[in-house]
N, C-alpha and C positions, 0 to 999 in steps of 0.2 A: 366490489364485486359480484354481481348475483352469481348463485350455485350454478345458473346455465354459461354463464364467461368464464367461472373458473376453471383454469390452465389442467390440462392433463395430472394425473399423480402421474410420480416418477413409478415405472415398471421394476420391480423389488428385483427382478434376474440382473439389472443391469451392471457395471460395475461393481463387480464382485471378484472376477477374475483378472490377477494382475497383466496377464497374457494375453487372456481370448474376448472380447465382447461377450454379449446377452446372444448374439447371432451366429456364435463361433468366429470372427474375424478374427484379425490379426492386431490386436490392438497399436495404435500408435505411440512412440518413445519420443523423448526430445534429448541429446544431448546437450550437456553442456560444453560448450564452444568458446564460452573467453567469462569472464567471470566480472564483466564490464560493471554491475552495481553489489554490491554488500548491502544487506538490511539489518539491524539491528531491531529487534521489538525491544525497546525499553521496559517493558510490562504492560500487564491489560488494565493495570488500575486506570481508571479516566472519571475527571468530572462529569463526566454525563454520561448516561444509560440511553442510547439511541433507541428507537424501535427496531431500527433493521441493521446494527451496528454487524459488519461482517464478521468479525471477530468476538461479539460478545463481549466488548468492553466494558466495563460499566463501574460505579466507586467500590462494587465487591467484590468484583474477578479481580483472584488474584492470582489464576491458575498458571500463567507467566508471571514471575516475580523480578522484580527490577535484577536489571543487569548492573554492576558496575565496570567505572573508567579501567579498572586495570583489566578484569576480563573481555572486554573490547580493546584492548589495546594487545592482546592477545592475538587476535584474529589480524591486527592491522599488521604487526610483527611478521605473522604468515604472509600474508600480502605481500610486505616485502623483502622480504627471504628470498621466497621460492619466487619473485620477480610476476607476476601474476595478472600486473598489468592490469587492476582495477584504477578503477577514477574518480567513483564517483559514491558515496557512503550516506546510507538511506537510515532515517529514524522515523520509527512509526512505532504505536501503541495498539489498544492504550491510549494517553495523552502524555508523549516524549514528554514536557517540562514540567510533571511532576514526579519524575524519578530527581533526585536529590545530585546525582553528580552528572545531570545532561550535560552541561555547560567545561565540565572537565574531560567529558568526551568528545564536545565539538571542538573544542581548544585544541585535542590530541589530533584527533583528524584535520583538522584546518593548518593546522601548525607543522605537518608531515607532505601537507601539497597536493590532498587529494579535494575533490568538491563534494558536498554535501548538501544533501537534500531531507528535509525534516519536518513531517507531517503534525500538522498543528490543529485543534480548533477555534486559537488564538482569542481565547477567554483567560481567565483569572490567571491559570499557572504559567501563561505564557508571560503574562505582563509583570509578574513578578520575577522573571529572569530578564526584567528589560535591560538594568545596567551592564548586567554581562551578556548578552545577544550586542547589544549599541560595541560594545570593547571589542568583542567577535567582527564585527560588520566595518569596524574602521582599522581594526588588523589586515582583514580576509577580503572586504569587497566581493564582488559575486561570484567567488566560490563557495559563501553559505546563501543557500535557497530556501527559504518559508511556502511552505505552500499551506496556505488554508482553505477548512472544509466548507463549502460553501453549498450545502446540497440543493438549495433551489433560491433561484433570485427574489422570490416571493417572501417576506418574513412569515407568513402564516404559514406557508410550506415547508417552510426550513426548522419552523418550530413545531410541526408536524412530527417531525422525523427527530429532532433533538431534545425537545420539549422545551416550557414556556421559560420565558426570557430568555432563553437562547443566544437570540436575533443580535440585540441591541450590544451584547459587552462583542461577540465577533465580530462587531461594523467597529469597532471601536479599536478593538489590536488591530485591526485588518487595515485601517488606516492609520493606525500608527506605523506600521510596518513601512507603510508606502511613504509617508510624511519621512521618511525618519534613514529611506532611501535604501531599504532590503532590497535583496530581488526578492517581488515575492510573487507569485503564481495558487492559482485555485484549482479546487476540485468541485465540480457539480456530480450528479445523479442522474439517470435515465427513469425517478424510479415510478413518477407519475407519469410515464408515457410520450410525456413532450417531443418531440420530434427535435433532432439535437441543429437543427439548423434555429429555430424558434427559441430551443434555451439559451445557444449562443447570444443572439440576439437581447433577448431579454438582461443576459449577466453583463451584454457592452451597455448598457439600458443605465443599469444598475454601478457601474466600475465610474461611468462618465457621469452621474450622478455625484458621485462619494470623490472624485478626484483620484480614483487611486489607479497606478500605471500596470493595468492586465490589461495585454490585447486579446478580447475574449475571440477573437478568428483563429488564434495560433493554441494550437493543440497543443503545444508542449508549456502556453502558460495556460491554456484553461483545459482540463484534463475532465471529461465528460465520461465517468464511469457505465458501464452494464450493471442494470443487478445481477444477485444470481438468491438462488431458491434451490439446495439440495431435494428438495420434495419435488420439484415441478419436472415433469420429463423431458429430457432433453437426447440429443443423439448423443452415440458412441463415438469417438472417433478414430476409426481404423488408419492404418499405412495408406490406403487407396485415397483419404479423402485427403489427404494434401494437393494431388495434381485436380481433384474435383472442384477441392475450394480455391486452387492457386494459390496456397500457402506452403511454406518451407517449417521445416523443425527449427530453424532458425530464427525464424521470426516470433517466437512462442518466450514468455518473459523467461522461463526455467532455463531457456539458452543460455542467456547472460547474466541471471542474476541466482542467490542465495540467501536464506534469513538465519540468523542467531537468534534463539532465546533462551530463555532460563526457566526448565519448568518449576512447580511448587516442589521442595521436596527434596530437589536432585543436586548433586553436590559439584556440576560445571554443566556449561552452555552445552546445545547441539547447534548442529545447521541443519536448517530443514531445505527443501526445493523449490518450498512457494511461500509469498506472504501471505498468504489466503487460507492457507488451511494446518494452523499450526498447532492443532491436536492432534491430527491425522499421523498415527504412527508411522504408515505406510511412508510417507513422505520424509522421513528422518533420515538425513543421509549421513550420521558420523557424527563425531566431535571436533573433529579439524575441517579445514575448509580444503587439504586434499582427498580425504575419505569423503568430500561430498561430490566428486569428480563426477560419478556413474550415473548413467543416463535415466529421465524420469518417465514413468507408464502413466500416461494420462488415463490417471483409473477414477476418477473424482467428476461429479458434476460440475462444479467450479472449471475446473480443464476445458468443459467445451462451453460453458454460459460466457466465462470472461474472458478466455483467451483465448482461444480459436475461432469459435463463432463471433464472442465479439470482440474481436481483435484488440483489449487491452490490455496495460503495463500498468505498474505501481510507478516505476522509474522517470524520470525525466525525460 
């Protein structure tokens, strides 16, 4: 991208006041209406260091440390005790399969009757868990979904984001999941500016060539995530935007989900309002799910780029 084509930089006056925009308008907020999905960030360590990772995961980033199965169980107990009606438990990272207790967490989730969604790059850490995953699939079938990150259907562009030699191991893991009968989905990105219909057509060709059972035309089977850059100028979302955009607060991800993380050096996990803002203190909601029920002020560029204007959600 040339200098003349560079997007405008974010106005430094924006996203400063939790209640008012830079123009003095009332900032939009979102109430948690139901806890449909609870996410666990299993830790930010990852076997890859992607160029544009949403939360800067890498082999060295341990700002979010590994959760334990016992810590996860505490939140599952709270869901059951308070009858929160949660039906999906998501695991993200980092690379979840690097967490040494991830299979125990999954077993607990599935044995309690929840559906589970695991986000993975499908590389060596996942394949090291192959035997345990097969046992879980045999016991719980399609209540376990594995979502594989495939940034682009062209190997060169995928590796441009994820690094050299990242394509073939991912394809091997993707094929293994499909061949073994797992419920497998995929997640791509709009990083290169390709129109969504062309992206879906390209992924459809890839899945057909591989014999992988993913319907690229189905948004629940192939999620296409919009890009986020907190330095790029975006509109602040006001209360009047809902009518202007034809949206409702209940449509936004933080109306139905929360994420649990454990910060390095902390003695206990905390609940965040958003999967995309793991380091932002303003989006920390408390240590329990009960404490996390308050409204979320849309006071970050990601709120506009990904959720409101991007219309995206990390959930299935």
